C-alpha positions in Angstrom: 0.0 0.0 0.0 1.3 3.5 -0.7 2.3 5.3 2.4 1.2 8.7 3.3 3.8 11.2 2.3 4.5 14.5 3.9 5.0 17.7 1.9 7.8 20.2 2.7 5.2 22.2 4.7 4.3 19.4 6.9 1.0 18.5 5.3 0.3 15.0 4.3 -1.4 13.6 1.2 -4.2 11.2 1.7 -3.2 7.5 1.9 -4.7 6.8 -1.5 -2.7 9.7 -3.2 0.6 8.0 -3.7 3.3 9.1 -6.0 2.1 7.3 -9.1 -1.5 8.5 -8.5 -0.3 12.1 -8.3 1.8 11.8 -11.5 -1.1 10.1 -13.4 -3.6 12.7 -12.3 -1.3 15.6 -13.1 -0.6 14.2 -16.6 -4.3 13.7 -17.2 -5.1 17.2 -16.3 -2.5 18.5 -18.7 -3.7 16.3 -21.6 -7.4 17.1 -20.9 -6.7 20.8 -21.1 -4.9 20.4 -24.5 -7.2 17.7 -26.0 -10.5 19.5 -25.6 -9.1 22.5 -27.5 -7.6 20.2 -30.1 -10.9 18.6 -30.9 -12.3 22.1 -31.8 -9.1 23.1 -33.6 -9.1 19.9 -35.8 -12.6 20.6 -37.0 -11.7 24.2 -37.7 -8.5 23.3 -39.5 -10.5 21.1 -41.9 -12.9 24.0 -42.6 -10.1 26.5 -43.1 -8.5 24.1 -45.6 -11.7 24.2 -47.7 -13.2 21.0 -46.3 -16.9 20.3 -45.6 -18.8 18.0 -43.3 -17.8 14.9 -45.3 -14.1 15.8 -44.9 -14.5 16.3 -41.2 -16.1 12.9 -41.1 -13.2 11.3 -43.0 -10.6 12.9 -40.7 -12.5 11.8 -37.6 -12.9 8.2 -38.9 -9.2 8.1 -39.7 -8.6 8.5 -36.0 -11.3 6.2 -34.8 -10.6 3.2 -37.1 -7.0 2.6 -36.0 -8.0 2.9 -32.4 -10.6 0.1 -32.7 -8.3 -2.1 -34.9 -5.4 -1.9 -32.5 -7.1 -1.8 -29.1 -6.9 -5.6 -28.4 -3.3 -5.7 -29.5 -2.6 -2.7 -27.3 -4.1 -4.4 -24.3 -2.0 -7.5 -24.8 1.2 -5.4 -25.2 0.4 -3.4 -22.1 0.2 -6.6 -20.0 3.5 -7.9 -21.4 5.6 -4.7 -21.1 6.0 -2.1 -18.4 2.8 0.0 -18.8 4.5 3.3 -18.2 6.8 2.7 -21.2 3.8 1.9 -23.4 2.1 5.1 -22.2 5.2 7.3 -22.8 5.7 5.7 -26.3 2.1 6.5 -27.2 2.4 10.0 -25.9 5.5 10.5 -28.0 3.6 9.3 -31.1 0.8 11.7 -30.3 3.2 14.6 -29.7 4.9 14.1 -33.0 1.7 13.7 -35.0 0.1 16.8 -33.4 3.2 18.9 -33.8 3.4 18.0 -37.6 -0.3 18.7 -37.9 0.1 22.1 -36.2 3.1 23.0 -38.5 1.1 22.1 -41.6 -1.9 24.2 -40.5 0.2 27.2 -39.5 2.0 27.1 -42.8 -1.4 26.9 -44.7 -0.3 23.8 -46.5 -2.4 21.1 -44.8 -4.2 18.8 -47.2 -7.0 16.3 -46.4 -4.8 13.2 -46.8 -2.2 14.6 -44.5 -4.7 15.3 -41.8 -6.1 11.8 -42.1 -2.7 10.2 -41.8 -1.7 12.3 -38.8 -5.0 11.7 -37.0 -4.7 8.0 -37.8 -1.3 7.9 -36.1 -2.8 9.7 -33.1 -5.6 7.1 -33.0 -3.2 4.2 -33.2 -1.2 5.7 -30.3 -4.3 5.9 -28.3 -5.1 2.2 -28.9 -2.0 1.3 -27.0 -2.2 4.1 -24.5 -5.8 3.5 -23.2 -5.4 -0.1 -21.9 -2.0 0.6 -20.4 -3.2 3.8 -18.7 -6.3 2.0 -17.2 -4.1 -0.7 -15.9 -1.6 1.7 -14.5 -4.2 3.9 -12.7 -5.9 0.8 -11.1 -2.5 -0.4 -9.9 -1.7 2.9 -8.3 -4.5 2.7 -5.9 -5.0 0.3 -3.0 -7.1 0.2 0.2 -10.7 1.0 1.1 -10.4 4.5 -0.3 -10.0 3.4 -3.9 -13.4 4.7 -4.9 -12.6 8.1 -3.4 -9.3 8.2 -5.3 -11.1 7.3 -8.6 -13.7 10.0 -7.9 -11.0 12.7 -7.3 -9.2 11.6 -10.5 -12.4 11.9 -12.5 -13.2 15.2 -10.9 -9.8 16.6 -11.9 -10.1 15.3 -15.4 -13.6 16.7 -16.0 -12.7 20.0 -14.4 -9.7 20.3 -16.8 -11.9 19.3 -19.7 -14.4 22.1 -19.0 -11.5 24.6 -18.8 -9.8 23.2 -21.9 -13.0 23.4 -23.9 -13.6 27.1 -23.0 -9.9 28.0 -23.5 -9.6 26.1 -26.7 -12.6 27.7 -28.3 -11.4 31.2 -27.3 -7.9 30.5 -28.7 -9.2 29.1 -32.0 -11.0 32.5 -32.4 -8.1 34.7 -31.4 -4.9 32.9 -32.5 -6.1 30.2 -34.9 -6.4 26.4 -35.0 -2.7 25.8 -35.7 -1.6 27.3 -32.4 -4.2 25.3 -30.5 -2.9 22.1 -32.1 0.7 23.1 -31.1 -0.4 23.6 -27.5 -1.9 20.1 -27.6 1.4 18.7 -28.9 3.2 20.4 -26.0 0.7 19.0 -23.6 1.4 15.4 -24.8 5.2 16.1 -24.4 4.7 17.3 -20.8 2.4 14.4 -19.9 4.8 11.9 -21.4 7.6 13.4 -19.3 5.5 13.1 -16.1 4.6 9.5 -16.9 8.2 8.6 -17.5 8.7 9.1 -13.7 6.1 6.5 -12.8 7.5 3.8 -10.4 6.6 0.3 -11.4 9.0 -1.5 -9.0 6.0 -2.5 -6.8 4.2 -4.1 -9.7 5.1 -7.8 -10.0 6.7 -8.7 -13.3 4.5 -10.9 -15.5 5.8 -14.3 -16.3 6.5 -14.9 -20.0 3.4 -16.2 -21.8 2.8 -18.2 -24.9 2.8 -15.2 -27.3 0.4 -12.4 -28.3 -2.4 -14.7 -29.5 -2.3 -16.7 -26.3 -2.5 -13.5 -24.3 -5.5 -12.3 -26.3 -7.2 -15.7 -25.7 -6.5 -15.4 -22.0 -7.9 -11.9 -21.9 -11.0 -13.1 -23.8 -11.5 -15.9 -21.3 -11.1 -13.4 -18.4 -13.7 -11.1 -20.1 -16.3 -13.7 -20.9 -15.9 -15.6 -17.6 -17.5 -12.8 -15.7 -21.2 -12.3 -16.6 -21.4 -8.8 -14.9 -18.5 -7.6 -17.1 -19.6 -8.7 -20.6 -23.3 -7.9 -19.9 -22.5 -4.3 -19.0 -20.1 -3.9 -21.9 -22.8 -5.2 -24.2 -25.3 -2.8 -22.6 -22.9 0.1 -23.2 -22.2 -0.9 -26.8 -25.8 0.1 -27.4 -25.9 3.0 -24.9 -22.7 4.6 -26.2 -23.8 4.2 -29.8 -27.2 5.9 -29.1 -25.5 8.7 -27.2 -23.2 9.3 -30.1 -26.1 9.6 -32.5 -28.2 11.8 -30.2 -25.5 14.1 -28.9 -23.5 14.5 -32.2 -26.3 14.5 -34.7 -29.8 15.2 -33.3 -28.8 17.5 -30.5 -27.2 20.2 -32.7 -30.0 19.9 -35.2 -32.7 20.4 -32.5 -30.7 23.4 -31.1 -30.5 25.0 -34.6 -34.2 24.4 -35.5 -35.9 24.7 -32.1 -33.7 26.4 -29.5 -32.1 29.3 -31.4 -28.7 28.0 -32.4 -25.4 26.7 -31.1 -25.3 28.7 -27.9 -28.2 26.9 -26.0 -26.7 23.6 -27.0 -23.2 24.6 -25.8 -24.8 25.7 -22.5 -26.5 22.3 -22.2 -23.2 20.5 -22.8 -21.6 22.7 -20.2 -24.4 21.6 -17.8 -23.4 18.0 -18.5 -19.8 18.8 -17.7 -20.7 20.5 -14.4 -22.9 17.5 -13.6 -19.9 15.2 -14.0 -17.9 17.2 -11.6 -20.8 17.3 -9.1 -21.2 13.6 -9.4 -17.5 13.0 -8.8 -17.7 15.1 -5.7 -20.7 13.1 -4.5 -18.8 9.9 -5.0 -15.9 11.0 -2.9 -18.3 10.8 0.1 -20.7 8.1 -0.9 -19.5 4.4 -1.0 -22.5 2.3 -2.0 -22.4 -1.3 -0.9 -23.9 -2.8 -4.0 -21.6 -1.3 -6.6 -23.1 -2.5 -9.9 -26.7 -2.2 -8.8 -26.3 1.4 -7.8 -24.1 2.1 -10.9 -26.6 0.5 -13.3 -29.6 2.4 -11.7 -27.5 5.5 -12.4 -27.6 4.7 -16.1 -31.4 5.2 -16.5 -31.2 9.0 -16.3 -28.7 9.0 -19.2 -31.7 8.4 -21.4 -33.3 11.7 -20.3 -31.5 14.0 -22.7 -32.9 12.1 -25.7 -36.4 12.5 -24.3 -35.8 16.2 -23.6 -34.7 16.8 -27.2 -37.7 14.9 -28.5 -40.2 17.2 -26.6 -38.1 19.5 -27.0 -37.6 21.2 -23.7 -36.5 24.8 -23.6 -32.8 25.5 -23.1 -33.1 25.8 -19.3 -34.9 22.5 -19.0 -32.5 20.8 -21.3 -29.5 22.1 -19.4 -31.0 20.8 -16.1 -31.6 17.4 -17.7 -28.0 17.3 -19.0 -26.7 18.2 -15.5 -28.6 15.3 -14.0 -27.3 13.0 -16.7 -23.7 14.1 -15.9 -24.2 13.3 -12.2 -25.7 9.9 -13.0 -22.8 9.0 -15.4 -20.3 9.7 -12.6 -22.2 7.5 -10.2 -21.9 4.7 -12.7 -18.3 5.6 -13.7 -16.9 5.5 -10.2 -18.8 2.4 -9.3 -17.5 0.7 -12.4 -13.9 1.6 -11.8 -14.1 0.4 -8.2 -15.6 -2.9 -9.3 -12.8 -3.4 -12.0 -10.2 -2.5 -9.4 -11.7 -5.0 -6.9 -12.4 -7.9 -9.3 -9.8 -8.1 -12.1 -6.3 -9.5 -11.5 -3.6 -6.9 -11.9 -1.7 -8.8 -14.5 -4.8 -9.0 -16.8 -6.1 -5.4 -16.3 -5.0 -4.0 -19.6 -6.3 -6.9 -21.7 -9.7 -6.8 -20.0 -9.7 -3.0 -20.4 -9.0 -3.4 -24.1 -12.0 -5.8 -24.6 -14.1 -3.3 -22.5 -13.1 -0.4 -24.7 -13.5 -2.4 -27.9 -17.0 -3.6 -27.0 -18.1 -0.2 -25.7 -17.2 1.8 -28.9 -17.7 -0.8 -31.6 -21.1 0.4 -32.8 -20.3 4.2 -32.7 -19.4 4.5 -36.4 -22.6 2.7 -37.4 -24.9 4.7 -35.1 -23.6 8.1 -36.3 -23.8 6.9 -39.9 -27.4 5.7 -39.6 -28.6 8.7 -37.6 -29.4 10.7 -40.7 -31.2 7.9 -42.6 -33.2 7.1 -39.4 -34.4 10.7 -39.2 -35.5 10.5 -42.8 -37.3 7.2 -42.4 -38.9 7.7 -39.0 -38.7 11.4 -38.2 -36.4 13.2 -35.7 -38.8 13.1 -32.8 -39.6 9.4 -33.2 -35.9 8.6 -33.5 -35.1 10.4 -30.3 -38.0 8.7 -28.4 -36.8 5.4 -29.8 -33.2 6.1 -28.6 -34.5 6.9 -25.1 -36.6 3.8 -25.0 -33.8 1.5 -26.2 -31.3 2.9 -23.7 -33.9 2.2 -20.9 -34.6 -1.3 -22.2 -31.0 -2.5 -22.4 -30.3 -1.1 -18.9 -33.3 -2.8 -17.4 -32.2 -6.1 -19.1 -28.8 -5.9 -17.4 -30.5 -5.9 -14.0 -31.6 -9.4 -14.8 -28.0 -10.6 -14.4 -27.6 -11.8 -10.8 -24.0 -10.6 -10.5 -25.0 -7.1 -11.4 -27.6 -7.0 -8.7 -25.5 -8.7 -6.1 -21.9 -7.5 -6.6 -20.9 -5.9 -3.3 -18.0 -3.8 -2.1 -15.5 -6.0 -0.2 -13.7 -4.9 2.9 -10.1 -4.1 2.2 -7.9 -7.2 2.6 -10.6 -9.7 1.7 -9.4 -11.2 -1.6 -11.7 -12.0 -4.5 -12.3 -15.6 -5.4 -9.9 -16.2 -8.3 -11.1 -18.1 -11.3 -9.4 -19.7 -14.1 -11.0 -17.5 -16.7 -13.2 -20.1 -18.2 -16.3 -18.8 -16.5 -16.5 -21.5 -13.9 -14.3 -19.9 -11.3 -13.4 -21.6 -8.1 -15.9 -20.1 -5.9 -16.9 -16.5 -6.3 -19.9 -15.5 -4.4 -23.4 -15.0 -5.6 -24.5 -12.2 -3.3 -21.4 -11.1 -1.6 -18.5 -9.9 -3.6 -16.9 -12.0 -6.3 -18.4 -12.4 -9.7 -20.0 -15.7 -10.3 -17.7 -16.3 -13.2 -14.5 -16.5 -11.3 -13.6 -13.5 -9.3 -10.4 -11.7 -9.8 -8.7 -9.6 -7.6 -6.9 -6.3 -7.9 -6.9 -2.9 -9.3 -7.7 0.1 -12.8 -7.5 3.7 -14.6 -10.6 4.3 -16.2 -13.0 1.6 -16.1 -14.3 0.7 -19.3 -17.9 1.5 -19.5 -18.3 6.0 -20.4 -16.2 8.8 -18.6 -16.7 7.0 -18.1 -18.6 2.6 -21.1 -16.1 7.6 -22.0 -18.0 7.8 -20.9 -20.3 4.3 -20.3 -18.0 4.5 -17.7 -15.2 2.5 -16.5 -12.4 2.4 -19.0 -10.3 5.3 -20.2 -7.6 6.5 -18.7 -9.6 8.4 -16.5 -13.1 7.7 -17.5 -13.1 4.2 -18.3 -14.5 1.8 -20.8 -18.2 2.2 -21.3 -18.3 5.4 -19.2 -15.5 7.1 -21.0 -16.9 6.2 -24.4 -20.3 7.5 -23.4 -18.9 10.8 -22.2 -16.9 11.1 -25.2 -19.9 10.7 -27.4 -21.1 14.0 -26.0 -18.4 16.1 -27.7 -19.9 18.0 -30.6 -18.0 19.6 -33.5 -19.6 22.9 -34.4 -21.2 23.5 -37.8 -19.2 25.8 -40.2 -21.7 28.7 -39.8 -21.1 28.9 -36.1 -18.6 31.6 -35.0 -15.4 30.4 -33.4 -16.4 32.2 -30.2 -19.4 29.9 -29.9 -17.1 26.9 -30.1 -15.9 27.5 -26.6 -19.2 26.4 -25.2 -20.2 23.9 -27.9 -17.6 21.3 -27.1 -18.1 18.5 -24.7 -16.3 19.2 -21.4 -15.6 15.5 -20.8 -13.3 14.8 -23.7 -9.8 13.7 -23.1 -6.8 13.4 -25.4 -6.8 9.7 -25.5 -10.5 9.5 -26.5 -12.1 8.2 -29.6 -13.1 10.9 -32.1 -16.1 10.1 -34.2 -17.9 12.1 -36.8 -21.1 11.3 -38.7 -21.0 9.9 -42.1 -20.3 12.2 -45.0 -24.0 12.6 -45.8 -24.7 14.1 -42.4 -25.0 17.9 -42.5 -22.2 20.0 -41.0 -24.6 21.0 -38.2 -24.6 17.3 -37.1 -20.9 16.6 -36.9 -19.8 14.8 -33.8 -16.7 13.8 -32.0 -16.0 11.3 -29.2 -13.0 11.6 -26.8 -11.2 9.6 -24.0 -9.0 10.3 -21.0 -5.4 11.0 -21.0 
């Protein structure tokens, strides 16, 4: 366990705030500040180069596809090599790609294919970063205060995201997209330097395995052997996909046609960001006993924004609903991270996180591509009500899984029943703590399900799996007719540098472009 450490002034950090935890949190704050501005700057760089909504979609997809394709390999690599080295290498790739991107934009010579290649490199780097970062964060926290540590981490990340979105939008307006991209590159360099000082001496070295494919099979067995894990990831594959369509496509369109433009939508997104911070503060004090039951109940309010847009509620009502949704997402996110920390063996954290991320984001491209055709076929209002109903349905179905209802917080020091990964386990507990599929036992950085499955919560380097993915789906790229000043409020406050960026298909109007982000 990390010892309490005294500062030069005699004050002491909390027991859970060890050296690695402080370094990881500081690095995430830095990248969150840079990444939120970079999401805005990337969209504006495409527009300044003469691109349209379809071009923005191509650049966003160029980032997303490598992330999905390399996630599972990244998870296996992160469990074979020192995780901090994988993180630093990924940050270096992101630093170089963003620095070259910035130079091209500043020189006025950026072309579409160049932007696609560079964002693709950034996405590939994130595929290796995310699983390693989740495993590193989980390993940095021990003791009964783990949930409080995760809540503070997420609060710092979300707070930096809100500030980064506002600052990035303002800087795009006053100094241009190129300089904002350069700042993001510098943020990656600083974060990589901080992560280079992580101490992994206390993490047991993993015994040599049977190769990459064997590691992937072992991770798959670990993932499928826990019903609570794969059922919630399956739930968030639907929830995150629907959030991506609603927040990146329908939300901006409703704001334009019914609420008066981008500003009300930006304020609503800011309300979501404030809600995530409030939820994180709540979870520093509240330690629910039935982790997954409370977390899953917290997912139901996430369907409210879809319903509010279907009505549609006035801007004040929509902002209030988004605030409640943000609080609810954090309740799930912290509960998810705590469960992963408690149940998954340390040496398998990154591989399990990779399957979590992969499952939680797999349907995002499809959902954003089909949002436009769905509106044409069924109508916008009907599509929004359908999204709210489907999110509610899949969440209710997850409550039928006994382990989701019965998973409990274990007292510190009581090990989880370890299974062999085949789903049979060697004990577990039905109503007490271990998952029926074989228990696990140790610690994570993000969780898997958004900010959290980004959102769904759990996975990201900060948000986690489903949570992180869901939170990331809230990031919205402004339409080309919106002033750069309005961008400061129109971007999702919960987007991190390591998150997935997703834009709707080329046939979706510029007003409906979306982006998804993760923690860093």
